[in-house]
C-alpha positions as CSV (number, residue, x, y, z in Angstrom):
1,M,28.5,-1.7,14.4
2,L,25.8,0.0,16.4
3,R,24.5,2.9,14.3
4,T,23.6,6.2,15.9
5,D,22.5,7.9,12.7
6,F,21.0,7.0,9.3
7,V,23.3,6.2,6.4
8,H,23.5,9.5,4.4
9,V,24.2,9.3,0.6
10,E,24.5,11.8,-2.2
11,T,22.9,9.7,-4.9
12,P,19.3,9.9,-6.1
13,E,16.9,7.0,-5.4
14,P,18.2,3.9,-7.2
15,H,15.2,2.5,-9.1
16,R,14.5,5.1,-11.8
17,G,17.9,4.4,-13.4
18,R,17.4,0.6,-13.1
19,T,14.0,0.9,-14.8
20,K,15.4,2.7,-17.8
21,E,18.3,0.3,-18.2
22,M,16.0,-2.7,-17.8
23,L,13.7,-1.4,-20.5
24,K,16.6,-0.9,-22.9
25,Q,17.7,-4.5,-22.4
26,H,14.3,-6.1,-22.1
27,P,11.7,-3.9,-23.9
28,E,9.2,-6.9,-23.5
29,L,8.8,-5.8,-19.9
30,R,6.4,-3.2,-21.1
31,G,4.0,-6.0,-21.8
32,L,3.6,-6.6,-18.1
33,I,2.3,-3.1,-17.4
34,G,-1.5,-3.0,-16.9
35,K,-4.5,-3.5,-14.6
36,N,-5.9,-6.5,-12.8
37,P,-9.7,-5.8,-12.2
38,Y,-9.9,-9.3,-10.6
39,S,-8.2,-7.8,-7.6
40,F,-11.5,-6.2,-6.7
41,L,-13.0,-9.7,-6.3
42,A,-10.2,-10.4,-3.8
43,I,-11.1,-7.2,-1.9
44,V,-14.7,-8.3,-1.7
45,G,-13.8,-11.8,-0.6
46,V,-11.3,-10.8,2.1
47,V,-13.5,-8.1,3.5
48,S,-16.4,-10.6,3.6
49,L,-14.2,-13.1,5.4
50,Q,-13.2,-10.6,8.1
51,V,-16.8,-9.6,8.7
52,L,-17.9,-13.2,8.8
53,V,-15.2,-14.2,11.3
54,A,-16.1,-11.1,13.5
55,F,-19.7,-12.3,13.4
56,L,-18.8,-15.8,14.4
57,L,-16.7,-14.5,17.4
58,S,-19.6,-12.5,18.8
59,G,-20.0,-13.5,22.4
60,Q,-17.0,-16.0,22.3
61,S,-14.1,-16.3,24.8
62,W,-11.5,-13.6,24.6
63,W,-8.9,-16.3,24.0
64,W,-10.7,-17.3,20.8
65,V,-10.9,-13.6,19.8
66,L,-7.1,-13.1,20.2
67,G,-6.2,-16.4,18.7
68,A,-8.3,-15.8,15.7
69,A,-6.9,-12.3,15.3
70,Y,-3.3,-13.6,15.3
71,F,-3.8,-16.7,13.1
72,I,-6.5,-15.5,10.7
73,G,-7.2,-11.8,11.0
74,A,-3.6,-10.7,10.8
75,F,-3.2,-12.5,7.4
76,A,-6.5,-11.2,6.1
77,D,-5.8,-7.6,7.1
78,H,-2.3,-7.8,5.7
79,A,-3.7,-8.9,2.4
80,L,-6.1,-6.0,2.5
81,F,-3.2,-3.6,3.0
82,V,-1.6,-5.0,-0.1
83,L,-4.8,-4.6,-2.1
84,I,-5.1,-1.0,-0.9
85,H,-1.5,-0.6,-2.2
86,E,-2.7,-1.9,-5.6
87,C,-5.5,0.7,-5.5
88,A,-2.9,3.4,-4.6
89,H,-1.0,2.6,-7.8
90,K,-4.2,2.5,-9.9
91,L,-3.6,-1.1,-10.8
92,I,-7.2,-2.4,-10.5
93,F,-9.3,-0.1,-12.6
94,K,-8.4,2.5,-15.2
95,N,-10.6,5.1,-13.5
96,R,-8.9,7.0,-10.7
97,A,-12.1,7.3,-8.6
98,A,-12.9,3.6,-9.0
99,N,-9.5,2.7,-7.5
100,K,-10.1,5.1,-4.6
101,I,-13.5,3.6,-3.9
102,A,-12.1,0.1,-4.1
103,G,-9.4,1.1,-1.6
104,M,-12.0,2.5,0.8
105,I,-13.9,-0.8,0.6
106,A,-10.7,-2.7,1.4
107,N,-10.2,-0.3,4.3
108,I,-13.4,-1.2,6.1
109,P,-12.2,-4.0,8.4
110,L,-8.9,-2.1,9.1
111,I,-10.6,0.1,11.8
112,F,-8.8,3.4,11.0
113,P,-9.4,5.4,7.8
114,S,-6.1,5.2,5.9
115,S,-6.5,4.1,2.3
116,V,-6.8,7.6,0.7
117,S,-4.0,9.1,2.8
118,F,-1.8,6.1,2.1
119,E,-2.0,6.7,-1.6
120,T,-0.7,10.3,-1.2
121,Y,2.2,9.4,1.1
122,H,3.1,6.2,-0.7
123,L,3.5,7.7,-4.1
124,K,5.9,10.2,-2.5
125,H,7.8,7.3,-1.1
126,H,8.3,6.0,-4.6
127,S,9.3,9.3,-6.1
128,F,11.5,10.5,-3.2
129,Q,12.8,7.3,-1.6
130,G,15.1,8.3,1.3
131,V,14.3,12.0,1.3
132,H,13.5,12.5,4.9
133,E,10.9,15.4,4.6
134,L,9.0,13.5,1.8
135,D,9.3,9.8,2.5
136,G,6.9,8.7,5.2
137,D,8.4,5.2,5.2
138,L,11.4,6.6,7.0
139,P,11.3,6.7,10.8
140,N,11.7,10.0,12.6
141,Y,15.2,10.6,14.1
142,W,13.7,10.8,17.6
143,E,11.8,7.5,16.9
144,A,15.0,5.7,16.0
145,K,16.8,7.1,19.0
146,L,13.9,6.2,21.4
147,I,13.7,2.6,20.2
148,N,17.5,2.3,20.1
149,H,19.1,-1.1,19.4
150,Y,17.4,-3.2,22.1
151,F,14.8,-6.0,22.2
152,I,12.3,-4.3,24.3
153,G,12.4,-1.1,22.3
154,K,11.8,-3.0,19.1
155,V,8.9,-4.9,20.6
156,I,7.3,-1.6,21.6
157,W,7.9,-0.2,18.1
158,L,6.3,-3.2,16.3
159,L,3.4,-3.4,18.8
160,F,2.5,0.3,18.2
161,Y,3.8,0.6,14.6
162,P,0.7,2.3,13.3
163,L,1.0,5.0,16.0
164,F,4.6,5.7,15.1
165,Q,3.6,6.1,11.5
166,V,1.0,8.8,12.5
167,F,3.8,10.7,14.4
168,R,5.7,10.9,11.1
169,L,3.0,13.0,9.3
170,S,4.0,16.3,10.9
171,R,7.6,15.8,9.5
172,L,6.4,15.4,5.9
173,R,6.4,18.6,3.8
174,E,4.7,19.8,0.7
175,I,1.9,17.2,1.0
176,A,-1.8,18.1,1.3
177,P,-3.1,16.0,4.2
178,F,-6.9,16.5,3.7
179,D,-9.4,16.6,0.9
180,R,-12.9,15.4,0.2
181,W,-11.7,11.8,-0.5
182,V,-10.1,11.7,3.0
183,A,-13.4,13.0,4.4
184,L,-15.3,10.2,2.7
185,N,-12.8,7.6,3.9
186,W,-13.4,8.8,7.5
187,L,-17.1,8.8,7.1
188,I,-17.2,5.2,5.7
189,Q,-15.0,4.0,8.6
190,I,-17.0,5.7,11.3
191,V,-20.3,4.3,10.0
192,S,-18.8,0.8,9.5
193,M,-17.1,0.5,12.8
194,T,-20.1,1.9,14.7
195,A,-22.3,-0.6,13.0
196,I,-20.0,-3.5,13.8
197,A,-19.6,-2.5,17.4
198,W,-23.4,-1.9,17.8
199,F,-24.7,-5.0,16.1
200,L,-22.0,-7.6,16.6
201,G,-20.7,-6.6,20.0
202,A,-17.4,-6.1,21.8
203,Q,-15.7,-9.3,20.9
204,S,-16.2,-8.7,17.2
205,F,-14.9,-5.2,17.4
206,V,-11.8,-6.2,19.4
207,Y,-11.2,-9.0,16.9
208,L,-10.9,-6.4,14.2
209,V,-8.7,-4.1,16.3
210,A,-6.4,-6.9,17.3
211,S,-6.2,-8.2,13.7
212,F,-5.2,-4.7,12.6
213,F,-2.3,-4.3,15.1
214,F,-1.1,-7.9,14.6
215,S,-1.1,-7.5,10.8
216,V,1.4,-4.6,10.8
217,G,3.3,-5.1,14.0
218,L,4.3,-7.8,16.6
219,H,3.8,-10.7,14.2
220,P,6.1,-12.4,11.6
221,L,4.1,-10.4,9.0
222,G,5.5,-7.2,10.7
223,A,8.9,-8.3,9.3
224,R,7.7,-7.0,5.9
225,W,8.4,-3.4,7.0
226,I,12.0,-4.4,7.9
227,Q,12.4,-6.5,4.7
228,E,11.6,-3.7,2.3
229,H,14.2,-1.0,3.0
230,Y,16.2,-1.7,6.2
231,L,19.9,-2.3,5.7
232,T,20.3,-6.0,6.5
233,Q,23.0,-6.8,4.0
234,G,25.5,-4.0,3.4
235,E,24.0,-0.8,2.1
236,Q,21.6,-2.2,-0.5
237,E,18.5,0.0,-0.1
238,T,15.6,-2.3,-1.3
239,Y,15.1,-6.0,-0.7
240,S,12.7,-8.6,-2.0
241,Y,11.2,-11.5,-0.1
242,Y,10.7,-14.8,-2.0
243,G,9.1,-16.9,0.7
244,V,5.9,-18.9,0.8
245,L,3.8,-16.1,2.4
246,N,3.8,-14.3,-0.9
247,H,0.9,-16.7,-1.7
248,V,-1.3,-15.1,0.9
249,A,0.1,-11.6,0.6
250,F,-0.4,-11.0,-3.1
251,N,3.3,-11.1,-4.0
252,V,4.1,-8.0,-1.9
253,G,7.5,-9.5,-1.2
254,F,8.6,-8.7,-4.7
255,H,9.6,-5.3,-3.6
256,N,12.6,-4.5,-5.8
257,E,10.5,-5.6,-8.7
258,H,7.7,-3.3,-7.6
259,H,9.9,-0.3,-7.1
260,D,11.4,-0.9,-10.5
261,F,8.0,-1.3,-12.2
262,P,5.3,0.1,-10.0
263,S,2.8,0.0,-12.9
264,V,2.9,-3.8,-12.9
265,P,0.1,-5.5,-10.9
266,W,0.8,-8.0,-8.2
267,N,0.1,-11.1,-10.3
268,R,2.8,-10.2,-12.8
269,L,5.5,-9.2,-10.4
270,P,7.3,-12.6,-10.5
271,D,7.4,-12.3,-14.2
272,I,9.7,-9.3,-14.0
273,K,12.4,-11.3,-12.3
274,K,11.9,-14.2,-14.7
275,T,12.2,-11.9,-17.7
276,A,15.3,-10.0,-16.4
277,P,17.0,-12.3,-13.9
278,G,20.4,-10.6,-14.5
279,F,19.1,-7.5,-12.7
280,Y,17.9,-9.5,-9.6
281,D,19.9,-12.6,-9.1
282,H,22.9,-10.7,-7.7
283,L,20.8,-8.8,-5.2
284,S,20.4,-9.8,-1.5
285,S,16.9,-11.0,-0.6
286,H,15.0,-12.7,2.1
287,T,13.3,-16.1,2.2
288,S,11.6,-16.0,5.6
289,W,9.7,-13.2,7.3
290,T,9.7,-15.2,10.5
291,K,13.5,-15.5,10.5
292,L,13.9,-11.8,9.8
293,F,11.3,-10.9,12.5
294,L,13.4,-12.7,15.1
295,R,16.7,-11.3,13.7
296,F,15.4,-7.8,13.9
297,L,14.3,-8.3,17.5
298,F,17.5,-9.8,18.8
299,D,20.3,-8.4,16.5
300,Q,21.4,-5.1,18.0
301,E,23.2,-4.2,14.7
302,I,19.8,-3.8,13.0
303,S,17.9,-0.8,14.3
304,L,15.7,2.0,12.9
305,F,18.9,3.8,12.0
306,S,19.5,1.1,9.4
307,R,18.1,3.2,6.6
308,V,19.5,5.3,3.8
309,V,18.6,8.9,3.7
310,R,19.4,11.5,1.0
311,K,18.9,15.2,0.1
312,N,19.0,14.4,-3.7
313,R,15.5,14.5,-5.0
314,G,16.4,13.6,-8.5
315,K,14.5,15.2,-11.4
316,V,11.0,14.4,-10.2
317,S,8.5,17.2,-9.8
318,L,7.0,17.6,-6.4
319,T,3.6,17.9,-8.0
320,D,3.9,14.8,-10.1
321,E,1.6,12.5,-8.1
322,S,1.6,9.9,-10.9
323,R,5.4,9.6,-11.2
324,P,5.6,5.8,-10.8
325,D,3.1,5.4,-13.7
326,A,4.5,8.2,-15.8
327,E,8.0,6.8,-15.5
328,L,7.1,3.7,-17.4
329,S,5.7,5.6,-20.4
330,I,9.2,6.7,-21.4
């Protein structure tokens, strides 16, 4: 069936109830909650790798630049997005400011200042999954209608995915878009990108730009955005990916596990499923981002309308920015 609208439901987001039930049956899951400060070493390592590759590509052929961006830079940038995600959930350091600073360091090779804003919008996504005026992960109605069900529209959407995300910001309500942390994020990016372009040259800068767009768009890694919440098997809202690329993506594929326990760091996410397999074994999941990437492009029955939306906000306060962490203290 070719959808012409989102799937509208009356129920609240599904993960809060699952979390409470899982903790009743498996109280030992609380032992997985915590921080992983070693993730900061990964941030430093991957940022250094991207700067080194950009340096080595200075003055090289454009074919080398684009090839390196697709086969190296995309994976490195995708890993940095995942590490920024860890910072957003305060899963590296106990100190809130330290996590923000770590996120801004991870942001450096990613061209555009986004780590601080991502935290604000992403926590709303957890608290209000599917609520259209608060969940920035949902596409705009006009966005879904424009892209439609066809191959070329989906190619354009994946290629310019970051731009489509920017267009969603005006839809989101009750969210403060700017503060001093956002200003600092912008300042760091402007200084960093200016320095790279000035000292390393055009090829190095284009390598970083291409790496950024490949990492979130027209690349098998782009299937991650489809995997997480698009309705590919019935009306199940959230899907995990259990494929080999989790090894270079800091287990970001364990998405049901993450939504159920957002206070568990990336290295312990597989242990959630191992501890409570009865809550996950019956759920549909994905084993290949490449296969899903191709299916999304060519299967007209999967479109941007393949998402669940709701009006029911549940019992979460709009001002509760730490809801995912607070939820697990019950």
